[in-house]
C-alpha positions as CSV (number, residue, x, y, z in Angstrom):
1,M,-8.3,28.5,-1.7
2,T,-9.3,29.4,1.6
3,S,-7.3,30.1,4.1
4,Q,-7.7,28.5,8.1
5,G,-6.4,31.4,9.9
6,H,-7.9,34.4,10.6
7,G,-7.8,37.2,8.6
8,H,-5.2,40.1,8.8
9,G,-6.2,44.0,8.0
10,H,-3.4,46.8,8.7
11,S,-4.7,50.4,9.3
12,H,-0.9,51.6,7.0
13,D,-0.5,52.4,3.8
14,G,2.7,50.2,2.5
15,P,3.6,47.3,0.4
16,V,1.6,44.2,-0.2
17,P,2.2,41.8,2.9
18,L,4.4,39.2,3.1
19,G,1.5,37.0,4.4
20,R,-0.3,37.2,1.1
21,M,2.5,36.6,-0.8
22,A,3.2,33.6,0.5
23,R,-0.6,32.3,0.1
24,N,0.2,33.1,-3.5
25,I,3.9,31.3,-3.7
26,V,1.8,28.4,-2.1
27,V,-0.6,28.4,-5.0
28,A,2.1,28.8,-7.4
29,L,4.1,25.9,-6.1
30,L,1.3,23.3,-5.9
31,T,0.2,24.8,-9.4
32,G,3.7,24.4,-10.8
33,A,3.4,20.3,-8.9
34,G,0.4,20.0,-10.3
35,L,1.2,20.7,-14.1
36,L,4.4,18.5,-13.6
37,V,2.7,15.6,-12.3
38,L,-0.2,16.4,-15.4
39,I,3.2,16.1,-17.9
40,G,4.5,13.5,-16.0
41,A,1.7,10.8,-16.5
42,V,1.2,11.9,-20.5
43,V,4.9,11.2,-21.0
44,L,5.0,8.3,-19.4
45,W,1.8,6.7,-19.7
46,P,1.8,3.3,-20.2
47,D,1.4,1.7,-24.1
48,R,-1.5,-0.2,-24.7
49,H,0.1,-3.5,-25.5
50,D,-0.3,-7.5,-24.5
51,V,2.2,-9.0,-22.2
52,A,2.6,-12.6,-22.8
53,I,1.6,-14.8,-19.8
54,P,4.4,-15.7,-17.6
55,L,4.5,-19.4,-18.0
56,P,4.0,-20.4,-13.8
57,L,0.6,-18.3,-14.2
58,Q,-0.7,-20.0,-17.8
59,S,-3.0,-22.6,-17.8
60,P,-2.0,-26.4,-19.9
61,T,-3.4,-24.8,-23.2
62,G,-0.9,-21.7,-23.0
63,G,-4.0,-19.1,-22.2
64,A,-5.2,-17.6,-18.7
65,I,-5.7,-19.5,-15.6
66,Q,-9.6,-20.0,-15.3
67,T,-11.1,-20.4,-12.1
68,E,-14.9,-21.5,-11.2
69,A,-16.5,-21.2,-7.7
70,G,-17.1,-24.3,-6.4
71,T,-18.9,-25.6,-2.7
72,V,-17.8,-28.6,-0.7
73,I,-20.8,-30.8,-0.2
74,E,-19.5,-33.9,1.0
75,Q,-16.1,-35.8,2.7
76,A,-14.6,-38.6,4.2
77,I,-10.8,-40.3,4.8
78,S,-10.4,-42.5,2.2
79,S,-7.3,-43.9,0.0
80,C,-6.0,-42.1,-2.4
81,S,-6.0,-41.5,-6.3
82,S,-9.5,-41.8,-6.8
83,P,-10.2,-42.5,-10.5
84,S,-12.7,-39.4,-10.2
85,L,-9.9,-37.2,-9.0
86,G,-10.3,-33.9,-10.8
87,A,-13.1,-35.2,-13.0
88,V,-16.9,-34.4,-13.6
89,F,-19.8,-36.5,-12.9
90,T,-22.8,-36.3,-11.3
91,G,-23.2,-39.4,-9.0
92,S,-20.6,-40.8,-6.5
93,P,-17.0,-40.5,-7.2
94,E,-15.0,-43.8,-7.7
95,K,-13.5,-46.0,-5.0
96,A,-9.8,-45.6,-5.0
97,P,-7.9,-48.6,-4.4
98,E,-6.3,-49.4,-0.9
99,T,-2.8,-47.8,-0.1
100,P,-1.3,-47.2,3.1
101,F,-1.7,-43.6,2.9
102,K,-5.0,-41.6,3.3
103,C,-6.2,-38.8,1.9
104,Q,-9.3,-36.2,3.2
105,S,-11.7,-36.7,0.0
106,S,-13.9,-33.6,-0.5
107,V,-16.8,-33.9,-3.4
108,V,-17.5,-30.2,-4.3
109,R,-20.2,-29.3,-6.3
110,I,-19.2,-26.8,-9.4
111,D,-21.3,-23.7,-8.7
112,S,-20.2,-21.8,-11.8
113,G,-18.9,-22.4,-15.7
114,P,-20.1,-24.7,-18.0
115,N,-20.0,-27.9,-15.6
116,E,-22.9,-26.1,-13.6
117,G,-24.6,-28.2,-11.2
118,A,-22.3,-31.0,-11.6
119,K,-19.2,-32.4,-9.0
120,T,-15.6,-32.6,-8.9
121,L,-13.6,-34.8,-6.5
122,L,-10.4,-33.4,-4.6
123,E,-7.7,-34.6,-2.2
124,S,-5.8,-33.3,0.5
125,Q,-2.9,-35.9,1.0
126,Q,-2.0,-37.7,4.9
127,D,1.2,-36.2,6.5
128,P,3.4,-39.1,5.2
129,G,5.4,-38.7,8.4
130,N,2.5,-39.3,10.4
131,T,0.9,-42.8,9.9
132,K,-0.6,-43.1,13.6
133,E,-3.4,-40.4,12.9
134,F,-4.8,-38.9,9.9
135,V,-3.0,-35.4,10.0
136,L,-2.6,-33.4,6.9
137,G,0.5,-32.6,4.8
138,P,2.0,-29.9,4.7
139,G,0.3,-26.8,2.5
140,Q,-2.8,-29.3,1.6
141,P,-5.9,-27.3,2.1
142,D,-8.3,-28.4,5.2
143,L,-11.7,-28.1,3.9
144,R,-14.7,-28.4,5.2
145,V,-18.4,-29.7,4.2
146,G,-20.2,-26.0,3.4
147,E,-17.0,-24.1,2.5
148,H,-17.0,-22.2,-0.9
149,V,-14.0,-22.6,-3.1
150,R,-12.3,-21.8,-6.3
151,L,-11.8,-24.2,-9.0
152,V,-9.1,-24.2,-11.8
153,R,-10.9,-25.3,-14.8
154,A,-8.9,-26.9,-17.5
155,V,-9.1,-29.2,-20.7
156,G,-6.6,-32.0,-21.0
157,Q,-5.0,-33.0,-24.6
158,D,-7.4,-35.5,-24.3
159,G,-10.4,-32.8,-24.6
160,K,-11.6,-33.9,-20.6
161,T,-12.6,-30.3,-18.7
162,M,-10.8,-31.0,-15.2
163,Y,-10.8,-29.5,-11.9
164,G,-8.1,-28.6,-9.1
165,F,-8.1,-26.6,-6.1
166,S,-7.4,-23.1,-6.6
167,D,-8.0,-20.9,-3.4
168,Y,-11.1,-20.6,-0.8
169,S,-13.8,-18.4,-2.0
170,R,-13.5,-14.8,0.0
171,G,-15.6,-12.6,-2.0
172,F,-18.2,-12.4,1.2
173,P,-16.2,-12.2,4.4
174,L,-14.1,-9.7,2.7
175,T,-17.2,-8.2,1.8
176,V,-18.4,-8.1,5.4
177,V,-15.2,-6.6,6.1
178,A,-14.7,-3.9,4.0
179,L,-18.5,-2.5,5.0
180,V,-17.9,-2.5,8.7
181,F,-14.4,-0.7,7.7
182,L,-16.5,1.6,5.7
183,A,-19.3,1.9,8.5
184,V,-17.0,2.4,11.4
185,I,-14.9,4.7,9.6
186,A,-18.2,7.1,8.7
187,A,-19.8,6.9,12.4
188,V,-16.2,8.6,13.7
189,A,-14.7,10.5,11.2
190,R,-18.6,11.2,9.6
191,W,-18.4,12.8,6.2
192,R,-14.1,13.2,6.5
193,G,-13.7,9.4,7.0
194,V,-15.9,8.4,3.8
195,R,-14.0,11.1,1.7
196,A,-10.7,9.6,2.8
197,V,-11.9,6.0,1.9
198,L,-13.0,7.5,-1.4
199,G,-9.1,8.7,-1.8
200,L,-7.8,5.3,-0.6
201,I,-10.4,4.2,-3.5
202,F,-8.6,7.0,-6.3
203,A,-5.5,5.8,-5.0
204,F,-5.9,1.9,-5.7
205,V,-7.3,3.2,-9.1
206,V,-4.0,5.3,-10.1
207,L,-1.5,1.8,-8.8
208,V,-3.8,0.0,-11.1
209,V,-4.3,1.6,-13.9
210,F,-1.3,3.4,-14.2
211,L,1.6,2.5,-11.9
212,M,1.7,-0.9,-12.6
213,P,1.2,-1.1,-16.2
214,A,3.6,1.8,-16.8
215,L,6.7,-0.2,-14.2
216,L,5.5,-3.1,-16.6
217,D,5.9,-1.1,-19.6
218,G,9.4,-0.7,-18.6
219,K,9.2,3.2,-18.3
220,P,11.7,4.5,-15.4
221,A,10.7,3.9,-11.4
222,I,11.5,7.0,-10.0
223,P,9.5,9.1,-12.2
224,V,6.7,6.7,-12.5
225,A,6.4,6.5,-9.1
226,L,7.0,10.4,-7.8
227,V,4.2,10.8,-10.3
228,A,1.6,8.3,-8.8
229,G,2.5,9.5,-5.6
230,A,2.0,13.4,-6.1
231,A,-1.3,12.5,-7.9
232,I,-2.7,10.5,-5.3
233,L,-1.5,13.1,-2.4
234,F,-3.3,15.5,-4.3
235,V,-6.2,14.0,-4.3
236,V,-6.1,12.6,-1.2
237,L,-5.0,15.2,1.5
238,Y,-7.8,17.8,-0.2
239,L,-10.5,15.0,-0.5
240,A,-10.1,14.7,3.1
241,H,-8.8,17.5,4.7
242,G,-10.6,20.3,2.4
243,W,-9.1,22.9,0.2
244,N,-7.2,25.6,2.2
245,L,-3.9,26.6,4.0
246,R,-3.0,23.7,6.1
247,T,-4.2,21.2,4.1
248,S,-1.5,22.9,1.4
249,S,1.6,23.2,3.7
250,A,1.1,19.4,4.7
251,L,0.6,18.5,1.1
252,L,3.5,21.0,0.0
253,G,5.7,19.3,3.2
254,T,5.0,16.1,1.8
255,L,5.9,16.4,-1.6
256,A,9.0,17.5,-0.7
257,S,10.0,14.7,1.8
258,M,8.6,11.8,-0.8
259,V,11.2,13.4,-3.4
260,V,13.6,13.4,-0.7
261,A,12.5,9.4,0.0
262,A,13.0,9.0,-3.6
263,V,16.8,10.6,-3.7
264,L,17.7,8.1,-0.6
265,S,16.0,5.2,-2.1
266,Y,18.3,5.7,-4.4
267,I,21.3,6.2,-2.7
268,A,20.4,3.6,-0.2
269,I,19.7,0.4,-2.8
270,R,22.9,1.9,-4.6
271,M,25.2,1.8,-1.7
272,T,24.0,-2.0,-0.4
273,H,23.6,-3.6,-3.7
274,V,20.5,-5.2,-2.6
275,T,18.6,-7.0,-5.8
276,G,15.3,-8.2,-4.3
277,L,16.1,-11.4,-5.8
278,S,16.1,-13.5,-2.7
279,E,11.8,-12.7,-2.6
280,D,10.7,-15.4,-4.8
281,Q,8.1,-12.9,-6.7
282,N,11.1,-11.0,-7.9
283,T,13.1,-13.9,-9.6
284,N,9.6,-14.7,-11.3
285,V,9.7,-11.3,-12.7
286,Q,13.2,-10.9,-14.1
287,V,13.0,-14.3,-15.3
288,Y,9.2,-14.5,-16.9
289,L,9.5,-10.4,-17.1
290,G,13.1,-10.0,-18.1
291,H,12.3,-6.1,-19.3
292,V,10.8,-5.0,-15.7
293,S,13.3,-4.2,-13.8
294,V,13.5,-5.4,-10.2
295,T,15.2,-2.7,-8.8
296,G,12.9,-0.1,-10.1
297,L,10.4,-2.4,-8.3
298,L,12.3,-2.0,-4.9
299,L,12.6,1.6,-6.0
300,A,9.0,2.1,-6.5
301,G,8.2,-0.4,-3.5
302,F,10.5,2.2,-1.2
303,I,9.1,5.5,-2.6
304,I,5.3,4.4,-2.4
305,G,5.8,2.8,0.7
306,S,6.4,6.0,2.5
307,L,3.8,7.6,1.1
308,G,1.1,6.9,3.9
309,V,3.6,7.6,7.1
310,L,4.1,10.9,5.4
311,N,1.2,12.1,4.9
312,D,-0.1,11.0,8.5
313,V,3.0,13.2,9.8
314,T,2.7,16.0,7.8
315,I,-1.0,16.7,8.5
316,T,-0.4,16.7,12.0
317,Q,1.9,19.3,11.9
318,A,0.2,21.2,9.6
319,S,-3.0,21.3,12.1
320,T,-0.8,21.5,14.9
321,A,0.9,24.7,14.0
322,F,-2.0,26.4,12.9
323,E,-3.9,25.6,16.2
324,L,-1.2,26.8,18.4
325,A,-1.4,30.1,16.4
326,A,-5.1,30.3,16.2
327,L,-4.9,29.9,20.0
328,D,-2.5,32.6,21.2
329,D,-2.7,35.8,19.0
330,G,0.8,36.8,21.1
331,A,2.7,33.6,19.8
332,T,5.7,34.5,17.8
333,R,6.7,32.1,14.8
334,R,9.6,30.9,16.5
335,E,7.4,30.1,19.8
336,I,4.5,28.4,17.2
337,F,7.1,26.3,15.5
338,T,9.5,25.0,18.6
339,A,5.9,24.1,20.6
340,A,4.8,22.3,17.8
341,M,8.3,20.6,16.9
342,R,7.8,18.9,20.5
343,V,4.6,17.5,19.3
344,G,6.4,16.3,15.9
345,R,9.3,14.4,18.1
346,D,6.8,12.7,19.7
347,H,5.0,12.2,16.4
348,I,8.3,10.9,14.9
349,A,9.3,8.5,18.0
350,S,6.1,6.7,17.7
351,T,5.7,6.7,14.2
352,V,9.7,5.6,13.8
353,Y,8.3,2.2,15.9
354,T,5.2,1.9,13.5
355,L,7.2,2.3,10.3
356,V,9.9,-0.5,11.4
357,F,7.7,-2.6,13.1
358,A,5.5,-2.9,9.9
359,Y,8.1,-4.1,7.9
360,A,9.9,-6.5,10.4
361,G,6.3,-7.9,10.7
362,G,6.4,-8.7,6.5
363,A,9.5,-9.9,7.2
364,L,8.7,-12.4,10.1
365,P,8.3,-15.5,8.2
366,L,12.1,-14.8,6.7
367,L,13.5,-13.7,9.9
368,L,11.8,-17.6,11.2
369,L,14.0,-19.0,8.5
370,F,16.8,-17.8,9.1
371,S,16.5,-18.6,13.0
372,V,17.3,-22.1,12.4
373,S,19.9,-21.6,9.8
374,G,22.5,-21.1,11.8
375,R,23.8,-18.9,10.6
376,S,25.5,-15.5,12.7
377,I,23.5,-12.3,13.4
378,R,25.7,-10.3,10.9
379,E,25.4,-12.5,8.4
380,V,21.5,-12.8,8.7
381,L,21.3,-9.0,8.7
382,T,23.0,-8.3,5.8
383,S,21.4,-10.8,3.7
384,D,19.7,-9.9,0.9
385,G,15.9,-10.2,1.9
386,V,16.8,-8.6,5.5
387,A,18.9,-5.6,4.0
388,I,16.0,-4.6,1.9
389,E,14.0,-4.3,5.0
390,I,16.7,-2.8,6.8
391,A,17.1,0.3,3.7
392,R,13.4,0.1,3.8
393,S,12.8,0.9,7.1
394,S,16.6,3.8,7.4
395,V,15.0,5.4,3.8
396,G,11.2,5.8,5.6
397,G,12.7,6.6,9.2
398,V,15.0,9.6,7.4
399,A,12.1,10.7,5.4
400,L,9.7,10.9,8.6
401,A,11.8,12.4,10.6
402,L,12.9,15.6,7.7
403,S,9.7,16.3,7.1
404,V,8.6,17.6,10.6
405,P,10.8,20.5,10.1
406,L,9.9,21.3,6.7
407,T,6.1,20.5,7.0
408,T,6.5,23.0,10.3
409,A,8.0,25.9,9.2
410,I,5.6,25.9,6.0
411,A,2.7,25.7,8.5
412,V,3.9,28.5,10.8
413,I,4.9,30.7,7.9
414,L,1.2,30.4,6.3
415,A,-0.4,30.2,9.8
416,R,1.2,33.8,11.1
417,P,1.8,35.2,7.7
418,L,5.6,37.0,7.4
419,G,5.1,40.7,7.5
420,G,2.2,40.8,9.7
421,T,3.1,42.0,13.7
422,E,4.8,39.6,15.5
423,P,2.6,39.0,18.9
424,A,0.1,41.7,19.4
425,A,1.1,42.9,22.9
426,K,4.7,44.1,21.1
427,V,2.6,46.4,18.5
428,S,0.4,49.6,19.5
429,S,-3.6,49.8,19.3
430,S,-3.5,51.4,16.1
431,G,-1.4,48.6,14.4
432,R,-3.1,45.5,15.7
433,H,-4.6,43.2,13.9
434,S,-8.3,43.1,13.3
435,R,-9.7,40.1,14.2
């Protein structure tokens, strides 16, 4: 491991400087943490067994839902309940009997699967509360000619294949957005930005291959989240910022802060008795995946959700401390720490806003519903859905605040090693550091 700071030489004999010892301690700590992560991954690695598909996610035959690609080629306003609705045909759809309510009828060409090249019919119903003009009802897809969609394919009890609307097809536009993101990051941050994106891909792989299967397997949430988070941090930080003492100090601070976040998350969830059952997804997990702990999911979410902001703050503090030490040879460790903490306090203030606003944005639909419920503000704030976001923000904020002095202290010790001289002005010429 190479140091970002200047090399130090001494003209006198004596014990090994504590600066070198500090480096060795850092290497030992990170090596030990890495071994714990590997051991934890082996112990907690999910067993490979099939999990029954939950009922809401099953096809009518009990298997996984099959989807196919489709393109809207014709559209008209007509009566609802055409006999061709969802059926496979090659010519024109059959007309529906006249009814008071109208539907937006969309002829969709099937672009994949066993019925590729054929057509099917989709209907979006009119809002029953508005009969003066045609307005789609709530939740009805507003399709347009030329749009690409995903179609649910199912085989009925009579053996006929039927199709229905599943979702919009977003493969191409999402690819464009991702490529623009990668291009901008690469252009501005160059290879460091590209390495950061590679680290992001690795993080996604860890979540998909290890974290979610382990939670699905019923493994304990806190160890699983800590192992996954630590593995992500090791790769992401060194990949993006290089193998050096600056990054190592940030990594140590982030790992320690993540453990603090895990402890605080456990305490907060126990104290507040939040259940997570106010969210439909968590309720479905409890109903259809009874062996998976919803509280465990909340804990894992708290811990993993804190990684990004902790990483941001700790790497900034480490860089600040090392830069201050390099710019001023005469600065003491106390002066470097004090100056870096001034930067850290500003960073805490701005990042806490970011943290809280991000969680508030995620809870915005829930807050909107509460705003028209007629309930008091106290009831709203202490309800399960809002309490989760308050607890999540508070845990993240505390871990964030503690990570700043912790990482700054580690970085200052490594940037201005203990056992070396203090300010250059305070030592004789024979005792000065060679630069």
